[in-house]
C-alpha positions as CSV (number, residue, x, y, z in Angstrom):
1,X,38.7,95.4,148.0
2,X,37.0,98.6,149.1
3,X,34.7,97.3,151.8
4,X,31.2,98.9,152.3
5,X,30.0,96.4,154.9
6,X,31.3,93.8,157.4
7,X,29.4,91.0,159.1
8,X,29.3,88.0,161.4
9,X,32.3,88.4,163.7
10,X,33.8,85.2,165.2
11,X,36.8,84.9,167.5
12,X,39.2,82.0,167.9
13,X,42.4,81.2,169.8
14,X,45.4,80.4,167.6
15,X,49.1,80.1,168.0
16,X,49.6,83.8,168.2
17,X,46.7,84.6,170.5
18,X,43.1,85.7,169.6
19,X,42.0,86.0,166.0
20,X,38.9,87.8,164.6
21,X,37.1,86.4,161.6
22,X,34.4,88.3,159.7
23,X,32.9,88.9,156.2
24,X,33.6,91.9,154.0
25,X,31.8,93.0,150.9
26,X,31.8,95.9,148.5
27,X,28.9,98.0,147.3
28,X,28.3,96.0,144.2
29,X,28.6,92.6,145.9
30,X,25.8,90.9,143.9
31,X,28.0,91.2,140.8
32,X,30.7,89.0,142.2
33,X,34.4,89.8,141.6
34,X,36.3,92.0,144.0
35,X,33.2,93.4,145.6
36,X,31.7,90.0,146.5
37,X,31.5,88.7,150.1
38,X,34.8,87.3,151.3
39,X,35.9,86.0,154.7
40,X,38.9,87.7,156.3
41,X,40.7,87.5,159.6
42,X,42.9,89.8,161.8
43,X,44.8,89.2,165.0
44,X,43.5,90.8,168.1
45,X,45.7,92.6,170.7
46,X,45.5,92.0,174.4
47,X,42.7,94.5,174.7
48,X,40.6,92.7,172.0
49,X,41.2,95.3,169.3
50,X,41.9,94.2,165.8
51,X,45.4,95.1,164.6
52,X,46.8,95.2,161.1
53,X,44.9,94.9,157.8
54,X,42.3,92.2,157.1
55,X,43.9,89.1,155.7
56,X,42.1,87.0,153.1
57,X,41.3,83.6,154.4
58,X,42.9,80.8,152.5
59,X,41.7,77.2,153.0
60,X,42.7,73.9,151.4
61,X,39.5,73.6,149.2
62,X,38.8,77.1,147.9
63,X,35.7,77.9,145.7
64,X,36.1,77.7,141.9
65,X,33.9,79.1,139.2
66,X,30.6,77.3,139.1
67,X,30.6,76.2,142.7
68,X,27.7,77.0,145.1
69,X,30.1,79.5,146.8
70,X,32.0,81.0,143.8
71,X,30.9,84.6,144.5
72,X,29.9,84.6,148.1
73,X,31.5,83.2,151.2
74,X,30.0,84.8,154.3
75,X,29.0,84.4,158.0
76,X,31.8,82.0,159.0
77,X,32.0,79.8,162.1
78,X,35.5,78.5,162.8
79,X,36.1,75.5,165.0
80,X,39.5,74.1,166.1
81,X,39.9,70.4,166.1
82,X,43.3,68.9,167.0
83,X,45.7,70.5,164.5
84,X,42.9,71.7,162.0
85,X,40.7,74.7,161.7
86,X,37.3,73.9,160.2
87,X,35.2,76.7,158.8
88,X,31.5,76.5,158.1
89,X,30.0,79.3,156.0
90,X,27.1,80.4,153.8
91,X,27.6,80.2,150.0
92,X,25.9,82.3,147.2
93,X,22.7,84.1,147.9
94,X,23.2,84.0,151.7
95,X,23.3,80.2,151.8
96,X,20.4,79.5,149.4
97,X,22.9,77.8,147.1
98,X,24.4,75.8,150.0
99,X,26.3,75.9,153.2
100,X,30.0,74.9,152.9
101,X,32.9,73.9,155.0
102,X,36.7,74.2,154.4
103,X,39.7,73.2,156.4
104,X,43.3,74.3,156.9
105,X,46.2,73.4,159.3
106,X,45.9,75.2,162.6
107,X,48.7,77.6,163.6
108,X,51.0,76.2,166.2
109,X,51.1,77.7,169.7
């Protein structure tokens, strides 16, 4: 995706150190597809600088066509609970269509 905007940074601790989470979108985000809002993450180095390329976030229950979040997932808040990461986020139309949550296994330290 060629990103034209980024939003809502969030930092967590994982097995590899600190991780930055944020939303990216393309210029034609309202049309969905590759330009739609998506949540990505990147590791941070010891100085707090993002390294590498943004990685798409993959959770256990991803959106499917027709869901409230099928073209927009943005403004994430990630919480660690035991061995699970829980992500809360806005769905389509900046959350008008709903606010969602997704889970995945937490990286081991």
